[in-house]
C-alpha positions in Angstrom: -158.7 -65.9 71.6 -155.5 -64.5 69.7 -153.9 -63.3 73.3 -154.0 -66.7 74.3 -152.4 -68.4 70.9 -149.7 -65.8 71.5 -148.9 -66.4 75.2 -149.1 -70.6 74.2 -146.5 -70.1 71.6 -144.5 -67.5 72.4 -141.0 -66.5 70.3 -139.0 -68.1 72.8 -141.4 -71.0 73.8 -141.3 -72.1 69.9 -137.5 -72.0 69.9 -137.4 -74.2 72.4 -139.6 -76.7 71.0 -138.2 -76.5 67.6 -134.8 -77.3 69.6 -136.5 -80.4 71.1 -137.6 -81.6 67.9 -134.3 -81.3 66.7 -132.3 -82.9 69.2 -135.1 -85.7 69.0 -134.2 -86.2 65.1 -130.8 -86.3 65.8 -131.3 -89.1 68.8 -133.3 -91.0 66.3 -130.2 -90.7 63.7 -127.6 -91.7 66.3 -129.6 -94.3 67.8 -130.4 -95.7 63.8 -127.0 -95.6 62.9 -125.7 -97.6 66.2 -128.8 -100.3 65.6 -127.7 -100.7 61.8 -124.2 -101.3 62.4 -124.6 -104.7 64.5 -124.8 -107.8 63.0 -128.0 -109.4 62.6 -128.6 -113.2 61.4 -130.7 -113.2 57.9 -131.5 -115.0 55.2 -130.2 -114.2 52.0 -131.1 -115.2 48.1 -128.3 -115.3 45.5 -128.1 -116.3 42.1 -125.0 -118.4 41.4 -123.1 -117.6 38.2 -121.0 -121.1 37.4 -117.9 -120.8 35.2 -116.9 -124.6 33.9 -114.2 -126.3 31.9 -116.1 -129.1 30.6 -115.2 -130.2 27.6 -117.5 -129.4 24.7 -119.5 -127.4 27.0 -120.2 -123.3 27.2 -118.2 -121.7 29.9 -120.8 -120.0 32.1 -123.7 -121.1 33.1 -126.6 -119.5 35.6 -128.2 -121.1 38.2 -131.7 -122.5 37.4 -133.3 -121.0 41.0 -131.7 -118.8 43.6 -129.8 -120.3 46.8 -130.8 -119.6 50.1 -127.9 -118.7 52.5 -128.4 -117.9 56.0 -125.4 -115.7 57.4 -124.4 -112.8 59.8 -124.1 -109.5 58.3 -124.2 -105.8 59.2 -127.4 -104.0 59.3 -126.3 -101.8 56.3 -125.9 -104.8 54.1 -129.2 -106.5 54.7 -130.9 -103.6 54.0 -128.3 -102.8 50.6 -128.9 -106.1 49.7 -132.9 -106.5 50.5 -133.8 -102.7 48.4 -130.6 -102.1 46.4 -130.5 -102.5 43.1 -126.9 -104.0 43.2 -127.0 -107.9 41.4 -127.1 -110.4 44.1 -125.0 -112.8 42.1 -122.2 -115.4 43.4 -119.8 -116.1 41.4 -117.7 -119.7 41.8 -115.4 -121.8 39.1 -115.6 -125.5 40.8 -113.6 -128.2 39.2 -115.2 -130.8 36.5 -115.7 -133.5 39.2 -118.0 -131.3 41.1 -120.4 -131.3 37.9 -122.9 -134.1 38.2 -125.4 -134.9 35.1 -128.9 -134.9 35.6 -130.4 -138.2 33.9 -132.8 -137.7 31.3 -131.4 -134.3 30.1 -128.0 -134.2 28.3 -127.5 -130.6 29.2 -128.8 -130.2 32.6 -125.8 -130.5 35.6 -126.2 -130.4 39.3 -123.6 -129.4 41.7 -124.0 -130.2 45.7 -123.5 -127.2 47.6 -121.8 -129.0 50.1 -119.0 -129.8 47.7 -118.6 -125.8 46.8 -119.1 -124.5 50.1 -115.5 -122.9 50.4 -116.3 -121.2 46.9 -119.2 -119.7 48.6 -117.9 -118.4 51.2 -115.0 -116.8 49.2 -117.5 -115.2 46.9 -119.7 -113.8 49.6 -116.6 -112.2 50.7 -116.2 -110.3 54.3 -119.7 -108.8 54.2 -121.3 -112.2 54.7 -120.6 -114.7 57.7 -121.9 -118.1 56.2 -124.0 -119.8 59.0 -125.4 -122.5 56.5 -126.7 -123.0 53.1 -130.6 -124.0 53.0 -130.2 -125.3 49.2 -128.6 -128.7 48.9 -128.1 -128.1 44.9 -127.3 -125.9 42.1 -128.9 -127.0 39.3 -127.6 -125.8 36.0 -128.4 -125.4 32.1 -124.6 -126.0 30.4 -125.3 -126.5 26.3 -123.0 -127.8 24.2 -120.6 -125.5 22.2 -121.9 -125.2 18.6 -118.7 -125.0 17.5 -117.3 -128.5 18.8 -120.1 -131.0 17.9 
């Protein structure tokens, strides 16, 4: 029995098997890098941090809900956004004319995403090529400043 085992896996044969497995692993790594460097269409979700200059209101406000964006990005960036710990926040500074008050609440405002599309593209940078924005409004709570009441 030991002779059969030694014949099947001799020193030379074992080296060939290890070399084959190493080449297979190396081919897999090269293939993965090649595939992840391509551009893919993907849905991204971001929080929006808005800097406002509304008189008597606080300067920054975060969106109530995340906005959903469809864009083209490399596979590496998609993996980074999906599994990374980096914050998924877009920073925009729209003009005062884009803020619209929600009726019934004095501190609630909304911005149409079509009005700030250029700012969103600028905030995304060159990592994501924006295809379209699924969320039509960005809802914000911008409270009054306690010093200026």
